[in-house]
All heavy atoms as an XYZ file, in Angstrom:
707
protein
N      55.240     83.362     -5.481
C      56.358     84.161     -5.898
C      57.600     83.332     -5.653
O      57.810     82.836     -4.565
C      56.375     85.439     -5.083
C      57.488     86.351     -5.436
S      57.534     87.921     -4.527
C      55.991     88.109     -3.719
N      58.425     83.203     -6.683
C      59.641     82.447     -6.490
C      60.880     83.292     -6.589
O      60.845     84.401     -7.174
C      59.695     81.273     -7.502
C      59.867     81.734     -8.956
C      59.923     80.524     -9.864
C      60.347     80.988    -11.266
N      60.587     79.911    -12.141
N      61.943     82.827     -6.012
C      63.211     83.530     -5.987
C      63.949     83.297     -7.277
O      64.050     82.167     -7.742
C      63.980     83.041     -4.768
C      65.433     83.501     -4.786
C      65.762     84.741     -4.258
C      66.447     82.696     -5.247
C      67.071     85.149     -4.239
C      67.769     83.107     -5.218
C      68.097     84.299     -4.706
O      69.370     84.743     -4.699
N      64.465     84.342     -7.906
C      65.241     84.258     -9.100
C      66.540     85.025     -8.876
O      66.504     86.173     -8.457
C      64.517     84.852    -10.327
C      63.229     84.071    -10.570
C      65.386     84.808    -11.558
C      62.391     84.673    -11.679
N      67.640     84.467     -9.243
C      68.925     85.111     -9.103
C      69.021     86.181    -10.208
O      68.966     85.893    -11.427
C      70.067     84.115     -9.216
C      71.420     84.710     -8.947
O      71.650     85.905     -9.080
N      72.339     83.838     -8.541
N      69.231     87.441     -9.813
C      69.261     88.541    -10.747
C      70.410     88.397    -11.704
O      70.301     88.820    -12.896
C      69.437     89.881     -9.950
N      71.504     87.804    -11.317
C      72.652     87.621    -12.238
C      72.290     86.707    -13.397
O      72.905     86.793    -14.454
C      73.843     87.055    -11.464
N      71.278     85.888    -13.232
C      70.902     84.966    -14.315
C      69.921     85.613    -15.283
O      69.763     85.085    -16.419
C      70.240     83.735    -13.692
C      71.187     82.921    -12.840
C      70.516     81.794    -12.136
O      69.270     81.601    -12.286
O      71.221     81.070    -11.352
N      69.246     86.724    -14.919
C      68.230     87.230    -15.821
C      68.464     88.684    -16.228
O      67.896     89.156    -17.221
C      66.853     87.145    -15.149
C      66.418     85.671    -14.995
C      66.775     87.880    -13.825
N      69.327     89.442    -15.528
C      69.556     90.841    -15.868
C      70.838     91.040    -16.639
O      71.814     90.345    -16.375
C      69.570     91.665    -14.611
C      68.260     91.728    -13.772
C      68.471     92.558    -12.531
C      67.129     92.293    -14.565
N      70.892     92.018    -17.485
C      72.162     92.320    -18.143
C      73.134     92.815    -17.150
O      72.760     93.452    -16.146
C      71.803     93.437    -19.141
C      70.344     93.590    -19.131
C      69.791     92.843    -17.978
N      74.447     92.602    -17.382
C      75.467     92.950    -16.409
C      75.471     94.413    -15.998
O      75.571     94.761    -14.818
C      76.842     92.544    -16.919
C      77.876     92.505    -15.849
O      77.598     92.063    -14.735
N      79.044     93.026    -16.084
N      75.260     95.321    -16.983
C      75.305     96.754    -16.631
C      74.125     97.120    -15.691
O      74.274     97.977    -14.850
C      75.269     97.632    -17.921
C      74.007     97.585    -18.661
N      73.619     96.521    -19.491
C      72.922     98.440    -18.652
C      72.388     96.774    -20.034
N      71.948     97.918    -19.514
N      72.957     96.522    -15.862
C      71.819     96.759    -15.027
C      72.027     96.183    -13.640
O      71.705     96.819    -12.603
C      70.555     96.192    -15.647
C      69.242     96.458    -14.908
C      69.025     97.956    -14.687
C      68.077     95.856    -15.665
N      72.624     95.012    -13.577
C      72.954     94.369    -12.303
C      73.914     95.221    -11.470
O      73.708     95.424    -10.290
C      73.564     92.980    -12.527
C      73.855     92.117    -11.314
C      72.628     91.866    -10.472
C      74.513     90.814    -11.701
N      74.945     95.771    -12.104
C      75.910     96.609    -11.431
C      75.214     97.892    -10.919
O      75.460     98.328     -9.799
C      77.061     97.007    -12.393
C      77.909     95.770    -12.674
C      77.930     98.080    -11.804
C      78.935     95.898    -13.782
N      74.307     98.450    -11.676
C      73.594     99.673    -11.299
C      72.708     99.336    -10.048
O      72.646    100.152     -9.116
C      72.744    100.184    -12.457
C      72.348    101.607    -12.321
C      73.550    102.578    -12.215
O      74.601    102.393    -12.908
O      73.388    103.562    -11.470
N      72.037     98.236    -10.063
C      71.166     97.899     -8.924
C      71.984     97.627     -7.690
O      71.664     98.007     -6.562
C      70.312     96.629     -9.269
C      69.273     96.989    -10.359
C      69.622     96.058     -8.043
C      68.522     95.825    -10.895
N      73.178     97.005     -7.883
C      74.082     96.695     -6.734
C      74.559     97.964     -6.034
O      74.921     97.962     -4.896
C      75.231     95.852     -7.184
C      74.869     94.413     -7.430
C      75.992     93.607     -8.045
O      76.889     94.126     -8.721
N      75.943     92.298     -7.844
N      74.563     99.077     -6.756
C      74.961    100.359     -6.137
C      73.955    100.773     -5.071
O      74.294    101.475     -4.140
C      75.072    101.445     -7.186
C      76.249    101.310     -8.128
C      76.259    102.395     -9.169
C      77.352    102.239    -10.222
N      77.288    103.245    -11.235
N      72.714    100.370     -5.246
C      71.635    100.787     -4.329
C      71.273     99.711     -3.312
O      70.969    100.055     -2.175
C      70.362    101.111     -5.178
C      70.597    102.198     -6.142
N      70.513    103.541     -5.799
C      70.854    102.184     -7.475
C      70.795    104.309     -6.872
N      70.984    103.486     -7.884
N      71.345     98.492     -3.714
C      70.984     97.378     -2.810
C      71.892     96.193     -3.226
O      71.843     95.724     -4.343
C      69.500     97.046     -2.859
C      69.150     95.964     -1.870
C      69.072     96.716     -4.244
C      67.645     95.808     -1.721
N      72.602     95.678     -2.260
C      73.511     94.567     -2.565
C      73.379     93.496     -1.493
O      73.415     93.767     -0.333
C      74.967     95.050     -2.618
O      75.822     93.992     -2.976
N      73.150     92.263     -1.957
C      73.059     91.174     -1.006
C      71.687     91.081     -0.293
O      71.567     90.307      0.662
N      70.744     91.823     -0.697
C      69.411     91.840     -0.081
C      68.404     91.264     -1.062
O      68.696     91.112     -2.239
C      68.996     93.262      0.256
C      69.913     93.972      1.210
C      69.851     93.429      2.646
O      68.762     92.923      3.021
O      70.874     93.526      3.315
N      67.227     90.959     -0.595
C      66.165     90.463     -1.457
C      65.405     91.711     -1.917
O      65.041     92.556     -1.158
C      65.244     89.502     -0.695
C      66.018     88.252     -0.292
C      64.034     89.129     -1.566
C      65.263     87.295      0.537
N      65.141     91.755     -3.218
C      64.472     92.892     -3.810
C      63.213     92.392     -4.543
O      63.269     91.455     -5.357
C      65.408     93.553     -4.837
C      64.831     94.689     -5.652
C      64.556     95.902     -4.753
C      65.850     95.133     -6.713
N      62.074     92.998     -4.206
C      60.823     92.610     -4.850
C      60.615     93.562     -6.027
O      60.661     94.794     -5.849
C      59.657     92.745     -3.874
C      58.310     92.620     -4.514
C      57.822     91.393     -4.991
C      57.534     93.745     -4.728
C      56.590     91.304     -5.634
C      56.280     93.647     -5.340
C      55.837     92.429     -5.776
O      54.622     92.322     -6.410
N      60.346     93.018     -7.178
C      60.059     93.863     -8.365
C      58.624     93.538     -8.759
O      58.336     92.453     -9.199
C      61.027     93.573     -9.486
C      62.465     93.836     -9.055
C      60.654     94.383    -10.742
C      63.531     93.484    -10.049
N      57.690     94.485     -8.587
C      56.283     94.276     -8.927
C      56.112     94.116    -10.435
O      56.934     94.595    -11.223
C      55.555     95.474     -8.381
C      56.621     96.529     -8.297
C      57.927     95.831     -8.100
N      55.080     93.422    -10.786
C      54.797     93.226    -12.217
C      54.391     94.567    -12.802
O      53.947     95.471    -12.107
C      53.670     92.201    -12.414
O      52.477     92.708    -11.945
N      54.486     94.678    -14.070
C      54.131     95.907    -14.773
C      52.658     96.019    -15.011
O      52.184     96.998    -15.606
N      51.868     95.004    -14.558
C      50.471     95.013    -14.773
C      49.784     96.122    -13.946
O      50.357     96.650    -12.983
C      49.832     93.656    -14.355
C      50.359     92.513    -15.170
O      50.854     92.766    -16.255
O      50.231     91.374    -14.726
N      48.599     96.454    -14.369
C      47.803     97.455    -13.651
C      47.682     97.025    -12.188
O      47.484     95.836    -11.906
C      46.403     97.559    -14.264
C      45.448     98.453    -13.583
C      44.057     98.349    -14.186
C      43.049     98.594    -13.106
N      41.747     98.176    -13.444
N      47.821     97.955    -11.296
C      47.648     97.630     -9.835
C      46.273     97.133     -9.567
O      45.271     97.794     -9.913
C      47.986     98.846     -8.991
C      49.444     99.173     -8.952
O      50.267     98.342     -9.343
N      49.779    100.384     -8.574
N      46.201     95.979     -8.933
C      44.931     95.389     -8.586
C      44.798     95.609     -7.086
O      45.698     95.356     -6.314
C      44.924     93.876     -8.903
C      45.100     93.708    -10.446
C      43.664     93.232     -8.438
C      45.193     92.275    -10.869
N      43.601     96.057     -6.694
C      43.335     96.332     -5.274
C      43.258     95.059     -4.442
O      43.118     93.979     -5.002
N      43.277     95.234     -3.142
C      43.247     94.107     -2.263
C      41.971     93.278     -2.501
O      40.878     93.810     -2.612
C      43.222     94.588     -0.792
C      43.023     93.460      0.167
C      44.032     92.722      0.721
C      41.807     92.956      0.661
N      43.492     91.759      1.569
C      42.139     91.878      1.530
C      40.498     93.270      0.495
C      41.165     91.157      2.190
C      39.533     92.551      1.156
C      39.856     91.487      1.980
N      42.110     91.960     -2.619
C      41.032     91.078     -2.734
C      40.319     90.984     -4.048
O      39.379     90.231     -4.212
N      40.755     91.776     -5.028
C      40.074     91.791     -6.338
C      40.453     90.570     -7.168
O      39.619     90.080     -7.906
C      40.366     93.092     -7.043
C      39.702     94.294     -6.422
C      40.050     95.608     -7.126
O      40.803     95.596     -8.082
O      39.504     96.610     -6.635
N      41.665     90.127     -7.073
C      42.094     88.984     -7.864
C      41.552     87.683     -7.410
O      41.101     86.859     -8.224
C      43.652     88.936     -7.873
C      44.237     87.947     -8.795
C      45.731     88.037     -8.847
C      46.313     87.095     -9.887
N      47.781     87.214     -9.988
N      41.471     87.458     -6.116
C      41.019     86.171     -5.617
C      39.552     86.185     -5.133
O      39.045     85.171     -4.682
C      41.902     85.677     -4.475
C      41.856     86.561     -3.245
O      41.044     87.465     -3.131
N      42.700     86.295     -2.312
N      38.885     87.314     -5.225
C      37.440     87.391     -4.896
C      37.150     87.692     -3.447
O      35.988     87.745     -3.039
N      38.167     87.905     -2.616
C      37.920     88.173     -1.214
C      37.148     89.484     -0.966
O      36.224     89.500     -0.135
C      39.280     88.297     -0.421
O      39.923     87.090     -0.425
N      37.421     90.495     -1.762
C      36.778     91.796     -1.628
C      35.259     91.613     -1.860
O      34.452     92.114     -1.098
C      37.360     92.783     -2.593
C      36.805     94.188     -2.440
C      37.530     95.134     -3.344
C      37.052     96.540     -3.163
N      37.813     97.523     -3.979
N      34.890     90.864     -2.929
C      33.477     90.639     -3.221
C      32.828     89.770     -2.152
O      31.688     90.067     -1.770
C      33.352     89.983     -4.566
C      31.945     89.847     -5.077
C      31.854     89.165     -6.377
C      32.101     90.197     -7.478
N      31.856     89.629     -8.848
N      33.522     88.800     -1.700
C      32.979     87.919     -0.637
C      32.638     88.686      0.610
O      31.527     88.592      1.148
C      34.002     86.797     -0.266
C      33.612     86.063      0.998
C      32.675     85.057      0.962
C      34.231     86.362      2.196
C      32.329     84.353      2.109
C      33.896     85.732      3.326
C      32.932     84.702      3.280
O      32.567     84.037      4.419
N      33.552     89.555      1.079
C      33.330     90.327      2.308
C      32.237     91.395      2.115
O      31.484     91.694      3.019
C      34.608     90.920      2.870
C      35.508     89.867      3.487
C      36.732     89.526      2.896
C      35.100     89.145      4.583
C      37.523     88.581      3.413
C      35.902     88.130      5.118
C      37.099     87.858      4.550
O      37.870     86.860      5.082
N      32.206     91.989      0.915
C      31.151     92.945      0.613
C      29.754     92.290      0.687
O      28.829     92.859      1.266
C      31.385     93.581     -0.743
N      29.629     91.155      0.101
C      28.358     90.367      0.120
C      28.012     89.981      1.573
O      26.839     90.088      1.983
C      28.413     89.158     -0.795
C      28.413     89.514     -2.250
O      27.944     90.593     -2.606
N      28.967     88.651     -3.080
N      28.996     89.477      2.289
C      28.769     89.077      3.679
C      28.307     90.266      4.498
O      27.336     90.181      5.269
C      30.061     88.509      4.293
C      29.835     88.059      5.769
C      31.102     88.008      6.518
N      31.648     89.322      6.697
C      32.815     89.564      7.354
N      33.518     88.558      7.825
N      33.257     90.778      7.480
N      28.905     91.423      4.310
C      28.536     92.586      5.057
C      27.117     93.091      4.726
O      26.383     93.557      5.570
C      29.584     93.704      4.889
C      30.879     93.338      5.546
O      31.008     92.356      6.254
N      31.930     94.140      5.327
N      26.753     92.962      3.424
C      25.397     93.290      3.016
C      24.378     92.378      3.697
O      23.338     92.844      4.181
C      25.221     93.184      1.494
C      25.852     94.293      0.730
C      25.599     94.130     -0.749
C      26.383     95.159     -1.568
N      26.231     94.947     -2.992
N      24.716     91.102      3.781
C      23.823     90.147      4.471
C      23.662     90.495      5.947
O      22.611     90.445      6.514
C      24.382     88.716      4.375
C      24.258     88.097      3.010
C      24.914     86.735      2.934
O      25.308     86.162      4.008
O      25.090     86.203      1.829
N      24.801     90.876      6.568
C      24.755     91.218      7.993
C      23.899     92.479      8.158
O      23.078     92.527      9.083
C      26.198     91.453      8.505
C      26.919     90.103      8.596
C      26.197     92.137      9.861
C      28.422     90.181      8.922
N      24.052     93.485      7.362
C      23.237     94.683      7.509
C      21.770     94.369      7.317
O      20.880     94.897      8.004
C      23.698     95.739      6.496
C      25.001     96.395      6.785
C      25.362     97.429      5.714
C      26.687     98.080      6.002
N      27.031     99.099      5.035
N      21.461     93.517      6.335
C      20.045     93.140      6.063
C      19.473     92.420      7.256
O      18.324     92.696      7.707
C      19.980     92.274      4.821
C      18.588     91.883      4.366
C      17.725     93.125      4.019
C      18.673     90.977      3.134
N      20.167     91.473      7.805
C      19.729     90.759      9.002
C      19.470     91.704     10.162
O      18.461     91.565     10.883
C      20.687     89.672      9.430
C      20.697     88.455      8.527
C      21.656     87.378      9.046
C      21.693     86.201      8.085
N      20.635     85.257      8.320
N      20.339     92.659     10.336
C      20.187     93.642     11.426
C      18.909     94.484     11.176
O      18.126     94.724     12.097
C      21.429     94.548     11.526
C      21.351     95.508     12.641
C      21.441     95.103     13.989
C      21.141     96.836     12.434
C      21.379     95.986     15.042
C      21.078     97.785     13.467
C      21.153     97.350     14.764
O      21.062     98.215     15.811
N      18.674     94.904      9.935
C      17.491     95.675      9.573
C      16.242     94.880      9.741
O      15.151     95.430     10.029
C      17.628     96.189      8.148
C      18.695     97.273      7.982
C      18.947     97.599      6.518
O      18.434     96.992      5.607
N      19.815     98.602      6.309
N      16.327     93.591      9.597
C      15.187     92.638      9.749
C      14.901     92.403     11.254
O      13.860     91.756     11.529
C      15.411     91.352      9.064
C      15.434     91.487      7.513
C      15.778     90.202      6.827
O      16.317     89.255      7.524
O      15.602     90.124      5.627
N      15.706     92.899     12.131
C      15.432     92.801     13.558
C      16.295     91.821     14.306
O      16.139     91.640     15.530
N      17.231     91.169     13.680
C      18.162     90.243     14.391
C      19.081     91.130     15.249
O      19.522     92.180     14.836
C      18.989     89.426     13.415
C      18.150     88.454     12.604
N      17.876     87.179     13.021
C      17.544     88.591     11.400
C      17.119     86.588     12.124
N      16.934     87.421     11.116
N      19.425     90.589     16.395
C      20.339     91.347     17.282
C      21.775     91.140     16.817
O      22.115     90.217     16.116
C      20.184     90.843     18.717
O      20.762     89.537     18.889
N      22.603     92.091     17.260
C      24.030     92.014     16.924
C      24.657     90.751     17.509
O      25.455     90.084     16.871
C      24.758     93.287     17.401
C      24.289     94.529     16.608
C      26.268     93.113     17.283
C      24.872     95.846     17.060
N      24.181     90.365     18.718
C      24.636     89.160     19.364
C      24.347     87.934     18.534
O      25.182     87.078     18.298
C      24.080     89.043     20.766
C      24.596     87.857     21.559
C      26.102     87.998     21.900
O      26.566     89.085     22.162
N      26.817     86.934     21.841
N      23.122     87.846     18.027
C      22.714     86.708     17.184
C      23.552     86.621     15.900
O      24.017     85.558     15.513
C      21.224     86.824     16.776
C      20.261     86.643     17.916
C      18.813     86.984     17.474
O      18.630     87.764     16.517
O      17.904     86.455     18.147
N      23.734     87.805     15.283
C      24.489     87.834     14.026
C      25.978     87.459     14.303
O      26.544     86.716     13.514
C      24.384     89.228     13.374
C      22.912     89.506     13.005
C      25.252     89.316     12.134
C      22.648     90.988     12.608
N      26.520     87.974     15.370
C      27.961     87.673     15.624
C      28.135     86.166     15.857
O      29.163     85.611     15.429
C      28.443     88.482     16.840
O      27.822     88.054     18.031
N      27.204     85.512     16.505
C      27.312     84.061     16.703
C      27.144     83.309     15.384
O      27.849     82.321     15.173
C      26.268     83.578     17.705
C      26.610     84.053     19.158
C      25.519     83.670     20.125
O      24.467     83.252     19.783
N      25.843     83.871     21.437
N      26.181     83.763     14.575
C      25.937     83.080     13.276
C      27.145     83.118     12.371
O      27.500     82.157     11.709
C      24.724     83.703     12.600
C      24.396     83.042     11.288
C      23.186     83.669     10.581
O      22.419     84.361     11.259
O      23.037     83.443      9.397
N      27.836     84.262     12.320
C      28.920     84.463     11.390
C      30.306     84.204     12.053
O      31.332     84.261     11.392
C      28.903     85.892     10.797
C      27.856     86.037      9.749
C      26.534     86.426     10.088
C      28.143     85.800      8.433
C      25.563     86.575      9.136
C      27.136     85.944      7.458
C      25.849     86.317      7.822
O      24.871     86.427      6.855
N      30.309     83.978     13.377
C      31.550     83.716     14.048
C      32.448     84.942     14.136
O      33.669     84.848     14.049
N      31.796     86.079     14.306
C      32.522     87.339     14.374
C      32.346     87.983     15.756
O      31.393     87.668     16.454
C      31.993     88.351     13.342
C      32.140     87.955     11.874
C      31.361     88.911     10.957
C      33.597     87.965     11.495
N      33.323     88.807     16.139
C      33.195     89.500     17.447
C      31.996     90.503     17.377
O      31.666     91.048     16.326
C      34.486     90.262     17.699
N      31.382     90.692     18.543
C      30.270     91.619     18.659
C      30.646     92.996     18.063
O      29.836     93.543     17.313
C      29.905     91.760     20.153
C      28.726     92.666     20.389
C      27.465     92.187     20.452
C      28.924     94.011     20.638
C      26.350     93.001     20.712
C      27.885     94.864     20.830
C      26.593     94.361     20.872
O      25.549     95.211     21.136
N      31.816     93.512     18.424
C      32.216     94.841     17.910
C      32.401     94.879     16.397
O      32.128     95.908     15.786
C      33.495     95.262     18.599
C      33.313     95.742     20.058
C      32.390     96.916     20.142
O      32.598     97.903     19.404
O      31.465     96.901     20.985
N      32.820     93.794     15.830
C      32.966     93.732     14.364
C      31.608     93.844     13.690
O      31.442     94.634     12.759
C      33.668     92.418     13.944
O      34.936     92.321     14.592
C      33.813     92.330     12.432
N      30.640     93.120     14.221
C      29.272     93.160     13.645
C      28.711     94.562     13.873
O      28.043     95.118     12.980
C      28.373     92.081     14.236
C      26.947     92.219     13.755
C      28.922     90.701     13.874
N      28.922     95.117     15.050
C      28.430     96.457     15.326
C      28.956     97.479     14.321
O      28.234     98.301     13.819
C      28.802     96.886     16.762
C      28.110     98.185     17.191
C      28.550     98.614     18.575
N      29.962     99.005     18.637
C      30.383    100.182     18.165
N      29.612    101.070     17.616
N      31.717    100.469     18.194
N      30.263     97.392     14.049
C      30.892     98.322     13.091
C      30.312     98.148     11.699
O      30.064     99.109     10.977
C      32.419     98.121     13.039
C      33.114     98.632     14.277
C      34.579     98.277     14.203
C      35.329     98.665     15.487
N      36.715     98.329     15.473
N      30.060     96.895     11.301
C      29.487     96.611      9.971
C      28.050     97.182      9.892
O      27.682     97.821      8.921
C      29.500     95.128      9.714
C      30.938     94.616      9.527
C      28.648     94.810      8.432
C      31.064     93.125      9.475
N      27.258     96.982     10.961
C      25.899     97.420     10.923
C      25.733     98.912     10.909
O      24.832     99.468     10.325
C      25.068     96.813     12.037
O      25.638     97.140     13.283
C      24.986     95.321     11.882
N      26.645     99.640     11.600
C      26.515    101.120     11.703
C      27.263    101.842     10.581
O      27.118    103.020     10.454
C      26.974    101.563     13.046
C      26.049    101.125     14.179
C      26.504    100.367     15.233
C      24.696    101.454     14.117
C      25.659     99.959     16.248
C      23.818    101.090     15.124
C      24.300    100.354     16.219
O      23.463     99.915     17.173
N      28.072    101.110      9.811
C      28.813    101.752      8.752
C      27.850    102.064      7.589
O      27.058    101.207      7.209
C      29.938    100.852      8.232
C      30.876    101.469      7.288
C      32.015    100.541      6.943
C      33.014    101.224      6.017
N      34.120    100.313      5.680
N      27.977    103.263      6.983
C      27.087    103.633      5.899
C      27.467    102.977      4.619
O      28.500    102.584      4.291
C      27.117    105.139      5.731
C      26.444    105.843      6.891
C      26.356    107.312      6.632
C      25.686    107.976      7.771
N      25.536    109.392      7.625
């Protein structure tokens, strides 16, 4: 995300209207595209879903939470939450 000076891209009447509400501050204007959920654009959501499925499967196969936490580099409590979550 790059910084753009509003005075360079907005019509003067719109700039004056925006300045009535916020002046001298940084304003984020989201794109008009459909809202994309967390991790959907870069694949993080899918990655963690697959990882969690693997963790649940390993637990069901008899691996201990301690073994799984060491293998994945996760805290014991994190693995425990993943394995007990429906």
